[in-house]
C-alpha positions as CSV (number, residue, x, y, z in Angstrom):
1,M,19.7,-27.4,21.2
2,Y,17.9,-29.3,24.0
3,H,15.1,-27.5,25.7
4,S,14.3,-28.6,29.3
5,L,11.0,-28.2,30.9
6,L,12.8,-27.8,34.2
7,K,13.4,-24.1,34.7
8,N,16.1,-23.2,37.0
9,Y,15.0,-20.7,39.7
10,G,18.1,-19.8,41.5
11,S,19.6,-23.0,42.8
12,R,16.3,-24.9,42.9
13,N,14.4,-26.7,40.2
14,L,10.7,-26.3,39.8
15,F,10.3,-30.0,40.4
16,S,12.5,-30.2,43.4
17,Y,12.5,-33.0,45.9
18,D,10.5,-30.9,48.4
19,F,7.9,-30.1,45.8
20,L,7.4,-33.7,44.8
21,I,7.1,-34.8,48.4
22,A,4.5,-32.1,49.0
23,C,2.5,-33.3,46.0
24,A,2.7,-36.9,47.0
25,A,1.5,-36.0,50.5
26,F,-1.4,-34.0,49.1
27,L,-2.5,-36.9,46.8
28,F,-2.2,-39.4,49.6
29,I,-4.4,-37.4,51.9
30,A,-6.9,-36.5,49.2
31,F,-7.4,-40.1,48.0
32,R,-7.4,-41.4,51.6
33,F,-10.9,-40.0,52.1
34,V,-12.5,-41.4,48.9
35,P,-12.9,-45.0,50.2
36,A,-14.3,-43.8,53.5
37,Y,-16.9,-41.8,51.6
38,S,-17.9,-44.9,49.7
39,Q,-17.9,-47.0,52.9
40,Q,-20.3,-44.5,54.5
41,E,-22.7,-44.9,51.5
42,K,-22.5,-48.7,51.8
43,K,-23.1,-48.5,55.6
44,F,-26.3,-46.5,55.1
45,I,-27.5,-48.9,52.5
46,K,-26.8,-51.9,54.7
47,D,-28.5,-50.2,57.7
48,G,-31.5,-49.3,55.4
49,N,-31.7,-52.9,54.2
50,K,-31.8,-54.0,57.9
51,D,-34.7,-51.6,58.6
52,Y,-36.5,-52.6,55.4
53,K,-36.3,-56.3,56.3
54,E,-37.8,-55.4,59.8
55,G,-40.7,-53.6,58.1
56,K,-39.4,-50.2,59.2
57,Y,-39.9,-48.7,55.7
58,E,-39.8,-45.0,56.8
59,E,-36.5,-45.5,58.6
60,A,-35.1,-47.4,55.7
61,E,-36.1,-44.6,53.3
62,K,-34.2,-42.1,55.5
63,K,-31.1,-44.3,55.5
64,Y,-31.2,-44.7,51.7
65,Q,-31.5,-41.0,51.4
66,K,-28.4,-40.6,53.5
67,A,-26.6,-43.0,51.2
68,L,-27.8,-40.8,48.2
69,D,-26.4,-37.8,50.0
70,K,-23.0,-39.4,49.9
71,N,-23.4,-40.7,46.3
72,T,-26.2,-39.3,44.2
73,E,-25.5,-41.9,41.5
74,S,-25.9,-44.9,43.8
75,F,-28.2,-47.3,41.9
76,H,-28.9,-49.3,45.1
77,G,-29.6,-46.2,47.1
78,K,-32.1,-44.9,44.5
79,F,-33.7,-48.3,43.9
80,N,-34.0,-49.3,47.5
81,K,-35.4,-45.9,48.4
82,A,-38.1,-46.3,45.7
83,D,-38.9,-49.7,47.1
84,A,-39.3,-48.3,50.6
85,L,-41.6,-45.6,49.2
86,Y,-43.7,-48.4,47.6
87,R,-43.9,-50.3,50.9
88,Q,-45.2,-47.1,52.5
89,S,-48.0,-47.0,49.9
90,K,-46.5,-43.8,48.4
91,F,-47.2,-45.3,44.9
92,E,-47.0,-42.0,43.0
93,E,-43.7,-41.1,44.4
94,A,-42.4,-44.6,43.9
95,A,-43.5,-44.7,40.3
96,Q,-41.8,-41.4,39.7
97,S,-38.6,-42.7,41.3
98,F,-38.6,-45.9,39.4
99,G,-39.2,-44.0,36.2
100,S,-36.2,-41.8,36.9
101,I,-34.0,-44.8,37.6
102,A,-35.1,-46.5,34.4
103,S,-34.6,-43.4,32.2
104,T,-31.0,-43.0,33.4
105,E,-29.8,-46.5,33.9
106,S,-27.7,-48.1,31.2
107,N,-27.7,-51.7,32.5
108,K,-30.7,-53.3,30.8
109,E,-31.3,-55.8,33.6
110,F,-31.5,-53.0,36.2
111,K,-33.5,-50.9,33.8
112,A,-36.0,-53.7,33.4
113,K,-36.4,-54.1,37.2
114,A,-37.0,-50.4,37.6
115,Y,-39.7,-50.5,34.8
116,H,-41.2,-53.6,36.4
117,N,-41.5,-51.9,39.8
118,Q,-42.8,-48.7,38.1
119,G,-45.5,-50.9,36.6
120,N,-46.4,-52.3,40.0
121,S,-46.5,-48.8,41.4
122,F,-48.9,-47.6,38.7
123,L,-51.0,-50.7,39.1
124,Q,-51.4,-49.9,42.8
125,S,-52.4,-46.3,41.9
126,K,-55.1,-47.7,39.5
127,K,-53.3,-46.3,36.5
128,L,-53.7,-49.3,34.3
129,N,-52.5,-47.8,31.0
130,E,-49.3,-46.4,32.5
131,S,-48.8,-49.8,34.3
132,V,-49.0,-51.7,31.0
133,D,-46.6,-49.3,29.3
134,A,-44.1,-49.7,32.1
135,Y,-44.4,-53.5,31.9
136,K,-43.8,-53.4,28.2
137,N,-40.7,-51.3,28.7
138,S,-39.5,-53.8,31.2
139,L,-40.0,-56.6,28.7
140,R,-38.2,-54.6,26.0
141,N,-35.1,-54.5,28.3
142,N,-35.4,-58.1,29.5
143,P,-37.7,-60.3,27.4
144,T,-37.0,-63.4,29.4
145,D,-38.3,-61.9,32.7
146,E,-41.2,-64.3,33.6
147,D,-42.3,-62.1,36.6
148,T,-43.2,-59.3,34.2
């Protein structure tokens, strides 16, 4: 005997044409907003980069935070915000941010850059031992980095 997953409810199937149209419409609307959300994040990063290049580091930091509000996992949002903190001489906060990025990043090149900048932040804070450790971690992830 054949068992169908379509149960007959009166004269209509569970997977009727109307039901399928409603599901398709829902999915279309739901996924329509995903790219817009991502575009907002990218716009905030782009605007933050503009402010950063103009030396408006505090404004840039705010824009990067807005990008992070849209996507908390944005590498560029986190990294650029930490750079803006560094440029504002908020070295402790920058070092903490770069350390957080480095500890969660899987891409070795990005991880090395985060450790390198963490080392610079520690160096500016006169924390020489921590700075050396961060530079060592950077080189462990990218041994060919001549800047480190």
